[in-house]
C-alpha positions as CSV (number, residue, x, y, z in Angstrom):
1,X,36.0,0.9,46.3
2,X,33.2,-0.1,44.0
3,X,29.6,-0.1,45.2
4,X,28.8,-3.3,43.3
5,X,30.7,-6.6,43.0
6,X,32.2,-7.2,39.5
7,X,32.2,-11.0,39.9
8,X,29.3,-13.3,40.5
9,X,29.5,-14.7,44.1
10,X,30.6,-18.3,44.6
11,X,27.6,-20.7,44.2
12,X,29.2,-23.3,46.4
13,X,29.6,-21.1,49.5
14,X,28.1,-23.4,52.1
15,X,26.9,-20.5,54.3
16,X,24.5,-19.4,51.6
17,X,20.9,-20.8,51.4
18,X,20.3,-23.9,49.4
19,X,18.2,-21.9,46.8
20,X,21.2,-19.6,46.2
21,X,23.7,-22.5,46.0
22,X,21.6,-24.5,43.5
23,X,21.2,-21.7,41.0
24,X,21.6,-23.1,37.5
25,X,25.0,-22.9,36.0
26,X,23.9,-23.3,32.4
27,X,20.9,-22.8,30.2
28,X,20.5,-26.5,29.9
29,X,20.3,-26.8,33.7
30,X,17.7,-24.0,34.0
31,X,14.3,-25.4,34.8
32,X,11.0,-24.0,33.4
33,X,10.4,-21.0,31.1
34,X,10.6,-23.2,28.0
35,X,8.6,-20.6,26.2
36,X,11.5,-18.2,26.6
37,X,14.6,-20.4,26.8
38,X,13.7,-23.5,24.7
39,X,16.1,-24.4,22.0
40,X,15.7,-21.9,19.1
41,X,13.7,-19.4,21.2
42,X,14.6,-15.7,20.6
43,X,15.8,-15.1,24.1
44,X,18.0,-18.1,24.2
45,X,19.5,-17.2,20.8
46,X,20.1,-13.7,22.1
47,X,21.9,-15.0,25.2
48,X,24.0,-17.5,23.3
49,X,24.9,-14.9,20.7
50,X,25.6,-12.2,23.3
51,X,23.1,-9.8,21.6
52,X,21.0,-8.8,24.6
53,X,19.1,-5.5,25.1
54,X,17.6,-4.4,28.3
55,X,15.1,-6.8,29.8
56,X,12.3,-6.9,32.4
57,X,11.5,-10.3,33.9
58,X,8.0,-10.3,35.2
59,X,6.4,-13.2,37.1
60,X,5.7,-15.0,40.4
61,X,8.4,-15.4,43.0
62,X,10.8,-18.4,42.7
63,X,10.5,-18.8,39.0
64,X,14.1,-18.1,38.1
65,X,14.2,-14.3,37.4
66,X,17.2,-13.6,39.5
67,X,18.9,-16.9,38.6
68,X,18.6,-16.1,34.9
69,X,20.0,-12.7,35.4
70,X,23.1,-14.2,37.1
71,X,23.4,-16.8,34.4
72,X,23.3,-14.2,31.6
73,X,26.1,-12.2,33.3
74,X,28.2,-15.3,33.7
75,X,27.5,-16.4,30.1
76,X,28.3,-13.0,28.6
77,X,31.3,-12.2,30.9
78,X,29.6,-9.0,32.1
79,X,30.1,-7.3,35.4
80,X,27.0,-7.8,37.6
81,X,25.8,-4.8,39.6
82,X,22.8,-5.4,41.9
83,X,20.3,-3.0,43.3
84,X,17.2,-3.6,45.3
85,X,14.5,-1.1,44.5
86,X,13.2,-1.2,48.1
87,X,16.4,0.3,49.5
88,X,18.1,2.0,46.6
89,X,17.8,5.7,45.7
90,X,18.8,7.9,42.8
91,X,22.2,8.4,44.3
92,X,22.8,4.6,44.2
93,X,21.7,4.5,40.6
94,X,24.1,7.3,39.6
95,X,27.0,5.8,41.5
96,X,26.4,2.4,39.9
97,X,26.2,3.9,36.4
98,X,29.4,5.9,37.0
99,X,31.2,2.7,37.9
100,X,29.8,0.9,34.9
101,X,31.1,3.7,32.6
102,X,34.5,3.5,34.2
103,X,34.5,-0.3,33.8
104,X,33.6,0.1,30.2
105,X,36.4,2.6,29.4
106,X,39.0,1.0,31.6
107,X,38.5,-2.8,30.9
108,X,36.1,-2.7,28.0
109,X,33.7,-4.7,30.1
110,X,30.0,-4.4,30.0
111,X,27.8,-4.1,33.1
112,X,24.5,-5.7,33.7
113,X,22.6,-3.6,36.2
114,X,20.1,-6.0,37.9
115,X,17.3,-4.2,39.8
116,X,15.2,-6.5,41.9
117,X,11.6,-5.5,42.6
118,X,12.0,-2.8,40.0
119,X,8.2,-2.1,40.2
120,X,8.9,-0.3,43.5
121,X,11.0,2.4,41.9
122,X,9.0,5.7,41.7
123,X,8.9,7.8,38.5
124,X,12.0,9.9,39.5
125,X,14.1,6.8,40.1
126,X,12.9,5.3,36.8
127,X,13.6,8.5,34.9
128,X,17.2,8.4,36.4
129,X,17.8,5.1,34.6
130,X,16.6,6.3,31.2
131,X,19.7,8.1,29.7
132,X,22.2,5.4,30.5
133,X,19.9,2.6,29.4
134,X,19.3,4.5,26.2
135,X,23.1,5.0,25.6
136,X,23.9,1.4,26.6
137,X,26.1,2.4,29.5
138,X,24.4,-0.4,31.4
139,X,22.3,-3.3,30.2
140,X,19.3,-3.2,32.5
141,X,17.7,-6.4,33.8
142,X,14.7,-5.7,36.1
143,X,12.8,-8.3,38.0
144,X,9.2,-7.7,39.0
145,X,6.4,-9.6,40.6
146,X,4.0,-6.9,39.5
147,X,2.7,-6.2,36.0
148,X,5.3,-3.8,34.4
149,X,2.7,-2.4,32.1
150,X,1.2,-0.8,35.3
151,X,4.3,-0.3,37.4
152,X,6.8,1.1,34.9
153,X,6.8,4.4,33.1
154,X,6.2,4.1,29.3
155,X,9.6,5.4,28.4
156,X,11.3,2.7,30.3
157,X,9.0,0.0,29.0
158,X,9.7,1.1,25.4
159,X,13.4,0.6,26.0
160,X,13.1,-2.8,27.5
161,X,11.9,-6.2,26.4
162,X,9.3,-7.4,28.8
163,X,9.3,-11.2,29.4
164,X,6.7,-13.0,31.5
165,X,7.9,-15.9,33.7
166,X,5.4,-18.6,34.6
167,X,5.1,-20.7,37.8
168,X,7.1,-23.9,37.6
169,X,5.2,-27.1,37.0
170,X,5.4,-30.2,39.1
171,X,8.0,-32.0,36.9
172,X,10.3,-29.0,36.9
173,X,10.1,-28.7,40.7
174,X,10.7,-32.4,41.1
175,X,13.9,-32.2,39.0
176,X,15.1,-29.2,41.0
177,X,14.5,-31.0,44.3
178,X,16.1,-34.2,43.2
179,X,19.1,-32.4,41.9
180,X,19.6,-30.6,45.2
181,X,19.3,-33.9,47.1
182,X,21.9,-35.6,44.9
183,X,24.4,-32.7,44.7
184,X,27.1,-33.2,47.3
185,X,29.0,-30.0,46.5
186,X,26.3,-27.4,46.3
187,X,23.2,-29.3,47.6
188,X,22.3,-31.8,50.3
189,X,24.1,-34.9,49.0
190,X,26.6,-34.7,51.9
191,X,23.7,-35.2,54.3
192,X,22.5,-38.5,52.9
193,X,18.8,-37.6,53.0
194,X,16.4,-40.5,52.7
195,X,13.6,-38.6,51.0
196,X,10.2,-40.4,50.9
197,X,8.3,-39.9,47.7
198,X,5.0,-38.8,49.4
199,X,7.0,-36.2,51.4
200,X,8.6,-34.9,48.3
201,X,5.3,-34.8,46.5
202,X,3.8,-32.9,49.4
203,X,6.6,-30.3,49.4
204,X,6.3,-29.8,45.6
205,X,2.5,-29.4,45.8
206,X,2.7,-26.9,48.6
207,X,5.5,-24.9,46.9
208,X,2.9,-23.5,44.5
209,X,5.3,-23.3,41.5
210,X,8.0,-21.5,43.6
211,X,11.4,-23.2,43.5
212,X,12.8,-21.0,46.2
213,X,10.1,-21.9,48.6
214,X,10.6,-25.6,47.8
215,X,14.4,-25.5,48.3
216,X,14.1,-23.5,51.5
217,X,11.6,-26.0,53.1
218,X,13.7,-28.9,51.7
219,X,16.8,-27.5,53.4
220,X,15.1,-26.9,56.8
221,X,13.7,-30.4,56.8
222,X,16.9,-32.1,55.8
223,X,18.9,-30.3,58.5
224,X,16.4,-31.1,61.2
225,X,15.6,-34.7,60.2
226,X,16.4,-37.6,62.5
227,X,19.5,-39.5,61.6
228,X,19.4,-43.3,61.3
229,X,21.8,-45.9,60.0
230,X,20.5,-45.3,56.5
231,X,20.7,-41.5,56.7
232,X,18.4,-38.6,57.5
233,X,14.8,-39.7,57.2
234,X,12.6,-37.1,55.5
235,X,9.1,-38.4,55.7
236,X,5.6,-36.9,55.3
237,X,5.3,-36.1,59.0
238,X,8.4,-34.0,58.9
239,X,7.3,-32.3,55.7
240,X,4.0,-31.3,57.4
241,X,5.9,-29.9,60.4
242,X,8.3,-27.9,58.3
243,X,5.6,-26.4,56.3
244,X,2.8,-25.9,58.8
245,X,0.7,-23.7,56.5
246,X,1.2,-22.6,53.0
247,X,1.2,-18.8,52.6
248,X,-1.0,-18.0,49.7
249,X,0.6,-15.8,47.1
250,X,-1.8,-12.9,47.3
251,X,-0.9,-9.2,47.3
252,X,-3.9,-7.0,47.7
253,X,-2.5,-4.3,45.5
254,X,-0.9,-6.6,42.9
255,X,-1.5,-9.1,40.1
256,X,-2.6,-11.9,42.4
257,X,-5.4,-9.8,43.8
258,X,-6.7,-8.8,40.4
259,X,-6.2,-12.2,38.8
260,X,-8.0,-14.0,41.6
261,X,-10.9,-11.6,41.5
262,X,-11.1,-11.9,37.7
263,X,-11.1,-15.7,37.9
264,X,-13.8,-15.5,40.7
265,X,-16.2,-13.4,38.6
266,X,-15.6,-15.4,35.4
267,X,-16.3,-18.6,37.2
268,X,-19.7,-17.3,38.4
269,X,-20.4,-16.0,34.9
270,X,-19.4,-19.4,33.5
271,X,-21.8,-21.2,35.8
272,X,-19.1,-23.2,37.7
273,X,-20.0,-23.1,41.4
274,X,-17.0,-25.2,42.4
275,X,-14.5,-22.9,40.8
276,X,-16.3,-19.8,42.1
277,X,-16.3,-21.2,45.7
278,X,-12.6,-22.1,45.4
279,X,-11.6,-18.6,44.4
280,X,-13.9,-17.2,47.2
281,X,-12.0,-19.4,49.7
282,X,-8.7,-18.3,48.3
283,X,-9.5,-14.6,48.7
284,X,-10.9,-15.1,52.2
285,X,-7.9,-17.1,53.4
286,X,-5.6,-14.5,52.0
287,X,-7.3,-11.8,54.1
288,X,-9.3,-10.1,51.3
289,X,-11.9,-7.6,52.6
290,X,-15.3,-9.6,52.4
291,X,-17.0,-6.4,51.4
292,X,-14.9,-6.2,48.3
293,X,-16.0,-9.7,47.4
294,X,-19.7,-8.9,48.2
295,X,-19.6,-5.9,45.9
296,X,-18.2,-8.0,43.0
297,X,-21.1,-10.4,43.6
298,X,-23.7,-7.6,43.3
299,X,-22.1,-6.5,40.1
300,X,-22.2,-10.0,38.7
301,X,-25.9,-10.3,39.7
302,X,-26.8,-7.5,37.3
303,X,-24.1,-7.8,34.6
304,X,-24.2,-11.6,34.1
305,X,-27.5,-12.9,35.5
306,X,-29.7,-9.9,35.0
307,X,-33.4,-10.5,34.3
308,X,-32.8,-14.1,33.6
309,X,-33.2,-14.4,37.4
310,X,-34.2,-11.1,39.0
311,X,-33.9,-12.7,42.4
312,X,-30.1,-12.9,42.0
313,X,-29.7,-9.2,42.6
314,X,-31.8,-9.3,45.7
315,X,-29.7,-12.2,47.1
316,X,-26.5,-10.4,46.2
317,X,-27.6,-7.2,47.8
318,X,-28.8,-9.0,50.9
319,X,-25.4,-10.7,51.1
320,X,-23.6,-7.3,50.9
321,X,-25.7,-6.0,53.8
322,X,-25.3,-9.2,55.8
323,X,-21.5,-9.1,55.4
324,X,-21.3,-5.5,56.6
325,X,-23.4,-6.3,59.6
326,X,-22.0,-9.7,60.8
327,X,-18.4,-9.7,59.6
328,X,-16.1,-12.6,59.4
329,X,-15.9,-15.5,60.0
330,X,-19.7,-16.1,59.6
331,X,-19.8,-13.9,56.5
332,X,-18.1,-16.7,54.6
333,X,-21.3,-18.6,54.7
334,X,-23.4,-15.8,53.4
335,X,-20.9,-15.2,50.6
336,X,-20.9,-18.9,49.7
337,X,-24.7,-18.9,49.5
338,X,-24.7,-15.9,47.2
339,X,-21.8,-17.2,45.0
340,X,-23.4,-20.6,44.5
341,X,-26.8,-19.1,43.7
342,X,-25.3,-16.8,41.1
343,X,-23.1,-19.5,39.6
344,X,-26.1,-21.8,39.1
345,X,-28.6,-19.1,38.0
346,X,-29.6,-18.7,34.3
347,X,-27.5,-16.0,32.7
348,X,-28.2,-13.0,30.6
349,X,-26.2,-9.8,29.9
350,X,-29.1,-8.2,28.0
351,X,-29.6,-5.4,30.5
352,X,-25.9,-4.6,30.6
353,X,-25.8,-4.5,26.7
354,X,-28.9,-2.3,26.6
355,X,-27.4,0.4,28.8
356,X,-24.0,0.2,27.0
357,X,-25.8,0.6,23.6
358,X,-27.9,3.5,24.9
359,X,-24.8,5.2,26.4
360,X,-23.0,4.8,23.1
361,X,-25.8,6.8,21.3
362,X,-25.8,9.4,24.0
363,X,-22.0,9.9,24.0
364,X,-22.0,10.1,20.2
365,X,-23.8,13.4,20.6
366,X,-27.1,12.1,19.4
367,X,-29.9,13.9,21.4
368,X,-33.3,12.4,20.6
369,X,-36.1,14.8,21.3
370,X,-38.6,13.8,24.0
371,X,-42.1,13.4,22.5
372,X,-44.4,16.2,23.5
373,X,-47.0,13.8,25.1
374,X,-44.3,12.6,27.6
375,X,-43.2,16.1,28.7
376,X,-44.0,17.6,32.1
377,X,-47.5,19.0,32.1
378,X,-47.7,19.9,35.8
379,X,-47.1,23.6,35.5
380,X,-49.5,26.4,34.3
381,X,-49.2,27.0,30.6
382,X,-47.9,23.6,29.8
383,X,-51.0,22.8,27.8
384,X,-50.5,25.9,25.7
385,X,-47.1,24.6,24.8
386,X,-48.5,21.2,24.0
387,X,-46.8,19.6,26.9
388,X,-48.4,16.3,27.9
389,X,-51.1,16.6,25.2
390,X,-52.1,13.3,23.8
391,X,-50.5,11.2,26.5
392,X,-52.4,7.9,27.1
393,X,-52.4,6.6,30.6
394,X,-51.6,2.8,30.4
395,X,-53.6,1.9,33.4
396,X,-56.8,3.0,31.6
397,X,-56.4,0.3,29.0
398,X,-56.8,-3.5,29.0
399,X,-53.8,-5.3,30.3
400,X,-52.5,-1.9,31.6
401,X,-50.7,-1.4,28.2
402,X,-51.3,0.9,25.3
403,X,-49.0,1.4,22.3
404,X,-47.7,4.9,22.0
405,X,-44.4,6.6,21.0
406,X,-41.9,6.9,23.8
407,X,-38.8,7.7,21.6
408,X,-38.8,10.2,18.8
409,X,-37.0,7.6,16.7
410,X,-37.4,3.8,16.7
411,X,-34.6,2.2,18.7
412,X,-34.0,-1.2,20.2
413,X,-31.6,-1.5,23.1
414,X,-33.0,-4.2,25.3
415,X,-33.0,-7.6,23.7
416,X,-34.1,-10.2,26.3
417,X,-32.8,-13.7,25.7
418,X,-34.7,-17.0,26.1
419,X,-32.9,-17.7,29.3
420,X,-34.8,-18.1,32.6
421,X,-37.3,-15.4,33.3
422,X,-36.3,-13.4,30.3
423,X,-38.3,-15.9,28.1
424,X,-41.4,-14.4,29.7
425,X,-40.1,-10.8,29.1
426,X,-39.3,-11.6,25.5
427,X,-42.7,-13.0,24.8
428,X,-44.4,-10.0,26.5
429,X,-42.4,-7.5,24.4
430,X,-43.3,-9.4,21.2
431,X,-46.9,-9.1,22.1
432,X,-46.7,-5.4,23.0
433,X,-44.4,-4.4,20.2
434,X,-44.8,-6.8,17.2
435,X,-43.0,-4.4,14.9
436,X,-39.9,-4.7,17.0
437,X,-40.1,-8.4,17.6
438,X,-37.6,-9.2,14.8
439,X,-35.0,-7.3,16.8
440,X,-35.4,-9.3,20.0
441,X,-33.0,-12.0,21.2
442,X,-30.2,-11.4,18.8
443,X,-27.3,-11.6,21.2
444,X,-25.4,-14.6,22.5
445,X,-27.4,-16.8,24.7
446,X,-30.8,-16.0,23.1
């Protein structure tokens, strides 16, 4: 008896969830992913011409990855073998491949090996796939919600075409929902659901681009709706009850974590306090460690605000200490204060660029000698060696400044901008080092 089914299960099986029953039966019925499946697109041409290589579908849940794999198998007449990376081991892979080889020799039928959550396979399991993917014993289609460039080994990536799926937009979700409401064979048409538009809009909005989530909530609501003479009434009140609270898509070890943190930092850097606070709220609601958020704020204070507003670092550091001491939920207020301060502060990355430029010189192997006047002169015999000789103590001079050579060769690393407090620093440096003044303020934002 074969481990995997050769035929695709019946879409119209009424015991299956609505999302399963309503899987698209053709490429024209498939919603979303127009960048991959639009007329004339390479993937669509490959499917229609039956010229597919191994594929990895990468994207958020409920965007059609599994549905398209089934559709490809149906369209190409291939056997469809399914593994879930959470429960499958190397023995399951080898058994499935052996069955695919027997199927190819006995019936000249190809096998699509579909591996859901392929990012959960470890290196040994991924290595076990390589020989048969390489030989074409199976056509691999993997589905992943995690970035395959991080999760898959290079050898498997090089043998597969990686395709990114995107969250479904409002119009695509509306079409999916209305098709399910009309369809009497596979969908909810037999229930005569009277769907109010504001309720449908609410479900679509709360689905967050996930068709499976939309159809699951639609099915629960339709089956529990009160029946009237006109049919089952699905109104906004029912929609709110069915979907009490939207679960944010946020995996602390996955793309959503890094993408949200990236958007958070870039919003502060881009001086948009509203966007920054939104991403802050999103991370907090998803259960992100507030200390992680506070550390990102401290980094932003130096990297993106810098000396344009030196107070920013003090506020960010105070926020980090406060978060560690008081915890949630009050820490959200402290974080919001720091975030809005940084987002509205003048910006300069001059200090960050300065240390990066200096590090580049150091790492290149360049070792500038330390002028003798700056060397340690605190030990006996230092004067004999010339250590510290000729050093001029700045506090002995007017304005507590005296020009002298601090680097063996003239270099310019710090270029303050004209933003915020850095205007004062730029003017001061121009006064102190007029010969270097032409090199000041050359970077973006000057």
